[in-house]
N, C-alpha and C positions, 0 to 999 in steps of 0.2 A: 746697682747694676754696674758691671765692669765697662770700661771705655770701649773695649773691643766689641762687646755685645751691642753697645749703643751705636757704634759705627755700622755694624751689620744691619741693624734695624733702620738706620738712616738710609743706607744703600737700598734697602727693600722699598722704602717710601719713595725714593728717587725713581726706581724702576716702575713703580705704580703711577706716579704723578708727574714725572719728568722734572720736578722742582721741589725745593723745601724752603721754609721760612724760619728764620732764627727764633722769633718770638713763639711760634707754634711748637717748635722742637723743644724749646726751653720749658714750656708748660707740660708737654707730653712726657718728657723724661725727668721733670722736676730737678733741673740743674740750672745754673746761671746762663745768661745769654753769652757771656764771655767763654764759658765752657763749650757751648755749641759752636761758637766762632772758631775755637781751636780745633774742634772736630772737623769742621768744614775746611779749614786750612790744611789739615792732614789729608783729607780726601782730595783736595786740589793738587797737593804734591804728588799723590798717587795717580793723577790724571783722570780721576773718576768724575769730578765735577768742575764747573767753572763758577767761581763765586760771583754773586751779583749783590747789588745793594739790598741788604736785609735778608740775604739767603744764598741759594745756589741752584744751578740747573745741571742736569745730567749731561755730560759730554757725549756726543754722538759721533761715530766714525763717518768720514766722508765716503760717499759712494765709490766703489771700485771703478777705476778709470780704464777703459779699453780704447786703444787707438782707433779702431774702426768698428762699425756695427756688425760686420760680418763675423768678427771674432766672438760676438755675443750670441750668435744664432743657436749654438748647441749647448749653451749654459742653462741648466735647469729646464731642459726641453719638456720634460713631463709636466712640470708646473705650468709652463706657458701654454701647452696644449689644453690643459684644463680651462685656463682663462679664455683661450680662443673658442672653445666649445660653448662656454657660457655666453660670450659676446655674440656668436653666431645665432644662438637661440633667441636673442633679443631682437635681432634685425628682421624686419618685415618686408615682404616683397613690395616692390615699387617705391621703396624709400631711396633717398639720397643720403649717403654717408661719407664721412671723411676718415681716412686712415692715415695717421701721420707717421713720421719716421720712428719705427719701433720694431724690434725683433719679434715681439708678440703680434704686432699687426700684420707681419708677413704671414704668420700662421692663420690669422683670421681671414686674410685674403685667400689663402689656399683652401680653406673650408668653403668660402663663398664660391670660388671657382669650381669646386667639385659638387656644389649644391645646385639647386634649380630656382633660386630666388632671383627675380628680375630686379636689378638694382642699378643705380648710378653711383659710382665710386669715385670720389675726388681724392687725390693723394699727391704728396710731394716726395714720394720715395720711388726710386727706379725699380727696386725689387718687386714692389707691389704692382707697378705697371706691367712688368714682365709676366707676373703670375696670371694676368688676364689676357695675355696676347692671343690666345686661341679660345676665348670664352665668349660665346654669342649672347648669353643672357645678362651680361654686365657691360654697361657703357662706362668707359674709363675717361676721366678728365685729369690731366697732369697740370700742376700749377705752373711749371716752368720756373725760371729764375736762375740764380747763380748756383752752379752745381758744387756741392761740398763732397769731396771724395771720401772723407772720414766717415760720414754718415750715409753716403751713397744716396743723397737726395738733394732737394732744393731748399735753401733757407735764405733769409735776409729780406731786404726792402722790396725787391721786385716780386718775390714770392708772396710776401705779405699783401702787396697791392692786388695780386691775383685772388688770394683767399678772401679778401674783403668784399669781393663781388658776389659771394655765395652765401646762401643760408641752407644748412643741411639738417636732416631729421636727427641724425646721431653723429657725434664726433668721438672717435676713439684715439686717446692720446697716451703716449708712454711717458714715464717719469723715472728719474733716478732716486727720488726720495720724497717722503711725506713726513713732516714733523708736526705732530699733533699739539706740541707745546706752543709753538708760535704760528701754527696753522699754515705753514709754507709748503708749497709744491715746487720741487726744484729739478734742475737738470745741470749738465756739466758745461754746456756751451751757450754763450750769450745769444748768438744769432738763432740757434735752434729754439732757445727759450722765447725769444721775441716772436718767432714764427708760431710757436704753440699758443701764445697769447691771442693771436689773430684767429687761430682755429677755434679756440674757446668762444670767441665772440660770434663765430659763424655757426656754432652748434645750438640747436634748440634743446638738445639734451646732450650733456658732456660726460663722458666716461673716462676715468683713468684705468688703463690696463696695466697692472703691475703685480709682481710677486709680493707675498706677504712680508718678506724680509726687508723690503724697501721702506716700511714704516720705521725702521730703525737706522736708516742712513740719511745723510744730507748731501745733496748736490751743492755745487758752488754758486749757482745762479737761481734765484727765485723768479719763476715766471707766473705764478698764480697763488691765490689764497685758496685754502681748502673749500671755502664757501662759494668759490666760482665753479665748483664741480658738483654734478648731480649724483653721481654714483662711482664707486670704485669696484672694479672686477678683479678678484684675487684668486690665487691658487688654493690658499688656506686661510681660514679666519685668523685675524690677529688676536692679541690678548684682550681680556675682558674690558680693561680700562679704555683701550683704543675704541673698541666697539661702542662703549657708552658715550664717549666723546663725540663720535660720528653721529650717533643717534640724536644727541642734543642739538646738533646743527643741521639735522635732516639730510645728511649725506648717506645714501644707501650703500650697504655692503652687499655685493653679489658673489 
């Protein structure tokens, strides 16, 4: 086997498993471990992997950063509408739910406002509060706290203290990325992340609402482990390997 062909097959394994191990590759390709280390060094120079002790892991791009949430509202609107429809179908009348700061949650709120389910909605996002301003069948509770203009909502210690007083039937949370290799759920802002932690603790059932592409991005701040989540609502199903990993840890894909 030529070196170029071996590198291509190593990349394929990385895409499937997110990581490779020198000893396993050496046996698979019937070459020395030193030969495999040179291959991995080559892939590291290309920016494809990050070498680790005994192997390497696939490098993942950071989640695209937008200055404010309003600029994200019209990005992949069709996919977010699919997610919102799925989320709305899960919600039952007379439940209490939490909608956190998320462009997808704005769309869920819009569906609730146009529907007839009697609900209590707790939120830390101004846009969601406004959505229910003329809605008689929904009682709205705002968390209050320090207002963050970039996310158009409330985050931080005062907001967290408010959230900790509640228990909700369902919590819907946005995320910048989910990494199935290290099981991390991430966002780009520390205060937003800490606020999301509190929402997770408040939820009897916790859902991530996110586009499929976010399985392949990482945010800069880990706010949860994937095992903290009950289900992930997506616009399209991810690749088979991700589906299998989620099934192993009993995280439902919707």
